[in-house]
N, C-alpha and C positions, 0 to 999 in steps of 0.2 A: 585185722588182727596182726599184732607184731610177730615177726619171725622169731622162732625159738632157736637158741644156739644149737649147733650140731655138735655131737660128741667128737672128741679128737679121734682120729683114725683115718679110714679110707675116705678121701674126698668124693663127692658126688658130682656128676655132670649137672651144671645148672648155671643160671645167670644171676649176677648181682648179689650174691649172698654175702660177700665180703665188701664192706664200704669203708672208704677213707675220705674224710673231708679236710681240705686245707684250711685249718683254723689258725695258721701261724701269723696272719697279718701281712704276709708278703707273698708275691708270686714266687713259686718254686720251679726249678728246672728238673725235669725227669731225664735221667741219664741212662738208667738201666733197670730192668726188672729181673730180679734173681729169684730162683725157685730152689727149694731144698725139701727132701723127703727123708723119712727114716726107713721106709720100705721102698725099694726100687720098683718101678712099674715093670711088668714083663709082657712080652708079646707086641707091645706098641708103646709109644711115648706118652707121657702125661703132658698135656698142653693147656695153657691158660691164655685168656685174652684180657686185656686191661682196657676199660672204657673210661673216658673222661666226659662226664655229663651225658652219658649214653652213646658216645661214639668211640670206636676203637682208637687207641693212640698209635696203632701200627698201620702203616700205609699199605701193607700186604699181609694176608694171613700167614704167609711163609715166615714173617718176621716175629710171630708170636713166640714167647719163651716156652721152652719145653725141657722136660727131663727125659732123656733118651731111655729106652728100655734097658734095664740093667744098671742104670746110673742113679746117683743120689742128688745131683744138682744140675742146674742149667740156668741160662740167662738169655735175655732178649738179644737179638741181632741188631736191629735198627728201630729207633722210635721215630715215628713221623710227626707226632704232636708232642712237644716237649714242655710247653708252658702250662703250669698247674696254677690257675688263678685262685685268689682268696675266695673261700667258700665254695669252690668247685669240688665236685665229688668224683672220686675214682671208685670204680667197682671192678671186681675181679670175677670173671666167668671161667669156670672150669669146663673146657671144651672136650677133653678126653682124659681118661685116667689110666690107660693101659688096656690090654685086651684079656690076657689070661690071668694076670695079677695086677690089681690097681696099686698105684703108688699110694703110700699112706703117710699121715702126719705132715701134710703139705704146709710149708711156710713160704709166704710171698713177701719179698722186701724190694 
């Protein structure tokens, strides 16, 4: 059964709900993952992981992008795997949304 789109608002912790396939016809270079929210997370950071064909592009969990508690944006520190091949699939996992207030309206670029 296909996944139904989630309504805009608070993200949920889960794997692979957001998918991006490189259909450009050329290998692309991943330089940064940027996050933005309209409602800042509170109590803890909002953290995502980005996977390329099922494996994290970050060499360490500490390098995953996050929006700090009370902030509205954040970005990746270091990307371990930068080559995004033609027809390869990126998925975004939301690993944490905050603790007392979840970050809302997450945009990943």
